[in-house]
C-alpha positions as CSV (number, residue, x, y, z in Angstrom):
1,M,-18.0,14.1,3.7
2,Q,-18.3,16.5,0.8
3,P,-17.9,15.7,-2.9
4,A,-14.7,16.8,-4.5
5,V,-14.9,20.3,-6.1
6,D,-12.9,19.1,-9.1
7,G,-13.2,15.4,-9.4
8,A,-10.7,15.0,-12.3
9,R,-8.1,16.9,-10.4
10,F,-8.4,15.0,-7.1
11,W,-9.5,11.6,-8.5
12,P,-7.7,11.4,-11.9
13,S,-8.1,8.5,-14.3
14,L,-5.5,5.8,-14.1
15,P,-5.9,3.3,-17.0
16,F,-3.5,0.5,-16.1
17,A,-2.5,-0.2,-19.7
18,D,-1.3,3.3,-20.2
19,W,1.2,3.2,-17.3
20,A,1.9,-0.5,-16.7
21,D,5.6,-0.2,-17.4
22,T,6.0,2.8,-15.2
23,C,4.0,1.1,-12.5
24,A,6.3,-2.0,-12.6
25,T,9.4,0.1,-12.4
26,L,8.1,2.3,-9.6
27,H,7.1,-0.8,-7.7
28,M,10.7,-2.0,-7.7
29,W,12.0,1.4,-6.7
30,I,9.6,1.5,-3.8
31,Q,10.5,-2.0,-2.8
32,I,14.2,-0.9,-2.5
33,A,13.3,1.9,-0.2
34,G,10.9,-0.3,1.8
35,K,13.6,-3.0,2.2
36,I,16.0,-0.4,3.5
37,R,13.5,0.6,6.2
38,L,12.8,-3.1,6.9
39,V,16.5,-4.1,7.7
40,Q,17.2,-1.0,9.8
41,S,14.0,-1.1,11.9
42,A,13.0,-3.1,14.9
43,W,10.5,-5.8,13.9
44,M,6.9,-4.9,14.4
45,N,3.9,-7.2,14.3
46,H,2.3,-7.8,10.9
47,S,5.4,-6.2,9.2
48,W,4.3,-2.7,10.1
49,H,7.9,-1.7,10.3
50,A,8.4,-2.0,6.5
51,T,5.6,0.2,5.1
52,L,5.7,3.7,3.5
53,Y,3.3,6.6,4.1
54,L,1.7,9.4,2.2
55,T,3.1,13.0,2.3
56,A,2.0,16.3,0.8
57,T,4.4,15.7,-2.1
58,G,4.8,11.9,-2.4
59,L,5.8,9.0,-0.2
60,T,8.1,8.6,2.7
61,T,9.7,5.7,4.6
62,S,9.3,7.9,7.8
63,P,12.4,8.1,10.1
64,I,14.8,5.2,10.0
65,P,17.5,4.6,12.7
66,H,21.1,4.2,11.7
67,G,23.2,3.9,14.8
68,L,22.6,7.1,16.8
69,R,21.5,9.0,13.6
70,T,18.2,8.9,11.8
71,F,17.4,9.3,8.1
72,Q,14.4,9.0,5.8
73,I,13.9,8.4,2.1
74,D,11.3,10.5,0.3
75,F,9.7,10.2,-3.2
76,D,8.6,13.6,-4.4
77,F,6.0,13.1,-7.3
78,I,5.6,16.9,-7.8
79,R,9.2,17.8,-8.4
80,H,10.1,14.1,-9.3
81,Q,13.0,13.8,-7.0
82,L,14.2,11.2,-4.6
83,T,15.7,12.6,-1.4
84,V,17.7,11.0,1.5
85,A,17.7,13.3,4.5
86,A,19.8,12.6,7.6
87,S,19.4,13.9,11.1
88,D,22.8,15.7,11.0
89,G,21.4,18.0,8.3
90,R,23.0,16.4,5.3
91,I,20.9,15.7,2.3
92,A,21.4,13.7,-0.9
93,G,19.3,12.6,-3.8
94,F,18.7,12.5,-7.5
95,A,16.0,13.0,-10.1
96,L,13.1,10.5,-10.7
97,E,13.4,9.9,-14.4
98,P,13.5,7.0,-16.8
99,Q,16.3,4.7,-15.6
100,S,16.6,1.0,-14.9
101,V,16.0,-0.6,-11.5
102,A,19.7,-1.5,-11.5
103,V,20.7,2.1,-12.1
104,F,18.2,3.4,-9.5
105,Y,19.6,0.9,-6.9
106,R,23.2,1.8,-7.5
107,R,22.4,5.6,-7.4
108,L,20.4,5.2,-4.1
109,M,23.1,3.2,-2.4
110,S,25.8,5.6,-3.6
111,E,23.9,8.6,-2.3
112,M,23.4,6.8,1.1
113,R,27.1,6.0,1.3
114,S,27.9,9.7,0.6
115,L,25.9,10.4,3.9
116,D,27.7,7.6,5.7
117,L,24.5,5.5,5.7
118,E,25.8,2.1,4.7
119,V,22.9,-0.4,4.4
120,A,22.7,-3.9,2.9
121,I,19.4,-5.4,1.8
122,Y,18.1,-8.6,0.3
123,E,18.3,-7.7,-3.4
124,K,15.4,-9.8,-4.7
125,P,11.9,-8.3,-4.8
126,N,9.1,-9.8,-2.9
127,E,5.6,-10.8,-3.9
128,V,6.3,-10.8,-7.7
129,A,6.1,-14.0,-9.8
130,E,9.4,-13.7,-11.6
131,P,11.7,-11.6,-9.4
132,I,14.9,-10.0,-10.9
133,S,17.6,-9.0,-8.5
134,F,17.6,-5.2,-8.1
135,D,21.3,-4.9,-9.1
136,L,20.6,-6.9,-12.3
137,D,17.3,-5.5,-13.4
138,E,17.8,-3.6,-16.6
139,S,14.3,-4.5,-18.0
140,H,12.2,-2.2,-15.8
141,R,13.2,1.3,-16.8
142,A,10.0,3.4,-17.5
143,Y,9.0,6.5,-15.7
144,D,6.1,8.6,-16.9
145,R,5.9,11.7,-14.7
146,E,2.2,12.3,-15.3
147,Y,1.1,8.8,-14.3
148,A,3.4,8.6,-11.3
149,N,1.8,11.9,-10.1
150,R,-1.7,10.6,-10.8
151,F,-1.0,7.5,-8.8
152,W,0.2,9.6,-5.8
153,R,-2.8,11.9,-6.1
154,I,-5.2,8.9,-5.9
155,L,-3.3,7.5,-2.9
156,L,-3.7,10.9,-1.2
157,Q,-7.5,10.8,-1.5
158,A,-7.7,7.1,-0.6
159,D,-5.5,7.7,2.4
160,R,-7.7,10.6,3.6
161,V,-11.0,8.6,3.3
162,M,-9.4,5.5,4.8
163,K,-8.2,7.5,7.8
164,Q,-11.8,8.7,8.4
165,F,-13.0,5.1,8.2
166,R,-10.2,4.0,10.6
167,A,-11.2,6.6,13.2
168,R,-14.5,4.9,13.8
169,F,-12.8,1.7,15.2
170,I,-11.4,1.7,18.7
171,G,-10.1,-1.9,18.7
172,K,-6.6,-2.9,17.4
173,C,-6.1,-1.3,14.0
174,S,-3.2,-0.8,11.7
175,P,-2.2,2.6,10.4
176,V,-3.1,3.5,6.9
177,H,0.1,2.5,5.1
178,L,1.6,1.4,1.8
179,F,3.0,-2.2,1.6
180,F,5.9,-2.4,-0.8
181,G,5.3,-6.1,-1.6
182,A,2.0,-5.8,-3.4
183,L,2.1,-2.0,-3.8
184,D,-1.2,-1.5,-2.0
185,L,-2.4,1.1,0.4
186,A,-4.1,-0.7,3.3
187,V,-5.8,-0.4,6.7
188,T,-6.6,-3.5,8.8
189,R,-9.0,-4.0,11.7
190,F,-8.6,-6.8,14.2
191,S,-11.3,-8.6,16.1
192,G,-9.0,-9.5,19.0
193,R,-9.3,-13.2,18.4
194,P,-6.5,-15.5,17.0
195,A,-6.8,-16.9,13.5
196,P,-6.0,-20.3,12.1
197,P,-2.6,-20.6,10.4
198,H,-2.5,-19.0,7.0
199,P,-1.7,-21.5,4.2
200,G,1.0,-19.2,2.8
201,G,2.1,-19.6,-0.8
202,I,2.4,-15.9,-1.7
203,P,5.2,-15.7,-4.4
204,N,8.6,-14.9,-3.0
205,L,7.4,-14.2,0.5
206,P,8.4,-16.6,3.4
207,D,5.3,-18.4,4.7
208,S,6.5,-17.5,8.2
209,V,6.0,-13.8,7.4
210,T,2.5,-14.4,6.0
211,R,1.5,-16.6,8.9
212,E,2.6,-13.9,11.5
213,A,0.8,-11.2,9.5
214,Y,-2.5,-13.2,9.6
215,S,-2.1,-14.7,13.0
216,Q,-5.1,-12.7,14.2
217,E,-8.6,-12.4,12.7
218,V,-8.9,-9.4,10.4
219,S,-11.0,-7.3,8.1
220,S,-8.7,-5.5,5.7
221,C,-9.3,-3.0,2.9
222,G,-7.2,-0.9,0.6
223,F,-6.3,0.4,-2.9
224,W,-4.3,-1.4,-5.5
225,P,-3.2,0.0,-8.9
226,G,-3.9,-3.2,-10.7
227,G,-2.0,-5.8,-12.6
228,G,-1.9,-9.5,-13.5
229,A,-5.3,-11.1,-13.6
230,F,-7.0,-7.8,-12.9
231,P,-5.3,-5.0,-14.8
232,H,-7.4,-2.2,-13.4
233,P,-7.0,0.0,-10.4
234,A,-9.4,-1.0,-7.6
235,F,-10.4,-0.8,-4.0
236,Y,-10.6,-4.1,-2.2
237,S,-11.9,-5.6,1.1
238,Y,-11.4,-9.1,2.5
239,A,-11.7,-11.0,5.7
240,Y,-9.3,-13.6,7.2
241,P,-10.4,-16.2,8.0
242,E,-13.3,-15.7,5.6
243,P,-16.6,-16.3,7.5
244,P,-19.2,-18.5,5.9
245,G,-21.5,-16.5,3.7
246,F,-19.1,-13.6,3.2
247,A,-18.9,-14.1,-0.6
248,A,-22.6,-13.8,-0.9
249,A,-23.0,-10.8,1.3
250,Q,-24.9,-7.8,0.0
251,V,-22.4,-4.9,0.0
252,R,-22.5,-1.4,-1.5
253,P,-22.3,0.3,-3.9
254,A,-23.8,-1.8,-6.7
255,A,-20.5,-1.7,-8.7
256,A,-18.8,-3.8,-6.0
257,F,-18.5,-7.5,-6.6
258,Y,-16.9,-10.6,-5.0
259,S,-13.9,-12.1,-6.9
260,N,-13.5,-15.8,-6.4
261,D,-10.0,-15.6,-7.8
262,F,-8.8,-13.0,-5.2
263,R,-11.3,-14.1,-2.5
264,E,-12.2,-10.5,-1.8
265,F,-14.7,-7.8,-2.7
266,I,-13.5,-5.4,-5.4
267,L,-14.8,-1.9,-6.2
268,P,-13.3,-0.6,-9.5
269,Y,-11.6,2.7,-9.0
270,D,-13.5,4.2,-11.9
271,A,-16.8,3.7,-10.0
272,V,-15.4,5.9,-7.3
273,R,-13.8,8.6,-9.4
274,Q,-16.9,9.0,-11.7
275,A,-19.3,9.2,-8.7
276,E,-21.0,12.5,-7.8
277,S,-19.4,12.1,-4.3
278,P,-16.4,9.8,-4.5
279,D,-15.8,10.0,-0.7
280,S,-19.3,8.8,0.0
281,V,-19.1,5.9,-2.5
282,L,-15.8,4.7,-1.1
283,H,-16.8,5.0,2.5
284,E,-20.0,3.0,1.7
285,F,-17.8,0.2,0.3
286,L,-15.4,0.2,3.2
287,Q,-18.2,0.2,5.8
288,S,-20.5,-2.3,4.2
289,T,-17.7,-4.9,3.5
290,Y,-16.5,-4.5,7.1
291,E,-20.0,-4.9,8.4
292,A,-20.4,-8.1,6.4
293,A,-17.1,-9.5,7.7
294,A,-17.7,-8.5,11.4
295,G,-21.3,-9.5,11.4
296,L,-20.9,-12.9,9.9
297,A,-17.8,-13.6,12.1
298,R,-19.7,-12.3,15.1
299,W,-17.2,-9.8,16.2
300,D,-17.9,-7.9,19.5
301,R,-18.8,-4.8,17.6
302,Q,-20.2,-3.1,20.7
303,A,-16.7,-3.1,22.2
304,L,-14.8,-2.4,19.0
305,E,-16.6,0.5,17.4
306,R,-17.0,4.2,18.4
307,R,-20.6,5.1,18.8
308,S,-20.5,8.8,18.9
């Protein structure tokens, strides 16, 4: 892995306070697109049918079935456009600009109806403490082009490094994908063993969904833009169930720490972007936290990891 030629370009700063309102609004817009994919797609284990993916210009739902037709929803954070493209060649969309969640919701549904893509979703957001129905949300309306673009550029780099990390594992492993609930880019490795029932309790997420998602033993890592009790962008890594001694494990780099509040290791994003080789620092974090989880839980690493 080589250090970035221009760190500020590829790993830009993302001070949460400077774009908190845009982040909250964009989160709700992405939830709407994710819920459209969710209701139109066959259920996959661990809710993998509801995620979004990175593209060279933004984020995509990937192809979604609608009868015998297919469509996808794309966020373009270079041209700042939302596009709905159908398999019959028709395209609709509108500008990404300051507008309330309610306006965004109405515009997206109207554009989809113009393409004969009628879809009904559950209109309340998930995994937020005080959800406002999308059709009534006039409070979230910010959109700063610069910070939306920075967020996407960071996701691109995280996606690239996390895919390299994923490639070393030959056991069951998720794609690298963006969950709309917490707005985090994640990749999850599985030991192949069942896990005890998860206690649930995630705000506005059915416990049955959480328990299915964590029905198997995992080591998971990802990137989160920040918010709430930790208003800073960060990389994270956790294990479920958490093996004894995990919180005290020695992980790298030195800037990483275990959060008792979140029950996961956290590496502040600034420690990555300011490093001489961001790729190396991030990979060190992903690998060392995985090794702590897999070692303490006694995973069959010989069978699960690629050796060459």
